[in-house]
C-alpha positions in Angstrom: 0.0 0.0 0.0 1.2 3.5 -0.7 -0.2 7.0 -0.5 -0.5 9.6 -3.3 -1.2 13.3 -2.9 -2.8 15.2 -5.8 -2.5 19.0 -6.2 -4.1 21.5 -8.4 -1.6 23.4 -10.6 -1.2 27.0 -9.4 -0.6 29.9 -11.6 2.8 31.2 -10.2 6.2 30.9 -11.9 7.4 28.2 -9.4 4.1 26.2 -9.9 4.7 26.2 -13.7 8.4 25.2 -13.3 7.5 22.5 -10.8 5.0 21.1 -13.3 7.4 21.3 -16.2 10.0 19.4 -14.3 7.7 16.5 -13.2 9.1 13.0 -13.8 7.1 10.1 -15.2 7.5 6.8 -13.3 5.8 3.5 -13.5 4.9 2.1 -10.1 3.8 -1.2 -11.5 4.4 -3.1 -14.7 1.6 -2.9 -17.2 0.1 0.3 -15.7 0.6 3.8 -17.2 3.2 6.0 -15.8 2.4 8.6 -13.1 4.1 12.0 -12.8 6.0 12.9 -9.7 7.7 16.0 -8.4 11.5 16.0 -8.4 13.2 15.8 -5.0 14.3 19.5 -5.4 10.7 20.6 -6.0 9.5 18.6 -3.1 12.1 20.2 -0.8 11.1 23.7 -2.0 7.4 23.1 -1.8 7.6 21.7 1.7 9.8 24.6 2.8 7.1 26.9 1.5 4.4 25.1 3.4 6.6 25.1 6.5 7.1 28.9 6.2 3.5 29.6 5.4 2.4 27.6 8.4 4.5 29.8 10.7 7.5 27.5 10.9 5.7 25.1 13.3 5.0 22.0 11.2 7.4 19.3 12.5 6.1 16.9 9.7 7.0 19.3 6.9 10.5 19.9 8.5 11.2 16.2 9.0 10.1 15.5 5.4 12.5 18.2 4.1 15.4 16.7 6.2 14.6 13.2 5.0 14.6 14.1 1.3 17.9 16.0 1.7 19.5 13.1 3.6 18.3 10.5 1.0 19.2 12.5 -2.1 22.4 14.1 -0.8 24.9 14.2 -3.6 22.4 13.9 -6.4 20.4 17.1 -5.8 20.6 20.0 -8.2 22.0 22.5 -5.7 22.1 25.5 -8.2 18.4 24.9 -8.9 17.6 24.7 -5.2 19.6 27.9 -4.4 18.1 29.8 -7.3 14.4 29.0 -6.4 15.0 29.3 -2.7 16.3 32.8 -3.3 13.3 33.7 -5.5 10.8 32.2 -3.1 12.3 33.9 0.0 13.2 30.6 1.7 17.0 30.5 1.3 17.5 30.8 5.1 15.3 27.7 5.6 17.0 25.7 2.9 20.4 26.5 4.4 19.2 25.5 7.9 17.8 22.3 6.5 21.0 21.4 4.7 22.9 21.9 8.0 20.4 19.8 10.0 19.8 17.0 7.6 21.5 13.7 8.7 24.7 12.8 6.8 
């Protein structure tokens, strides 16, 4: 069993970029591929939710740290830095990078 979340496409620049970068994956042979966010976009979106929620969601923060830890070394850091700056969450991204398990 697994859980999927579905989101309506927003109209902001990051929303469009996040959608453009989606990655098709087959979760089971013989079924059509589903599209998933990239790890970078998952990190950025969860940091936005964390900030917009007043910086109190332990779940969002743990998720961010987990993605960074699992994907360390394969993340597009330039993309993360660029969008974190544009979205006003560069401080949160840097904090998460420092706190994520190695």
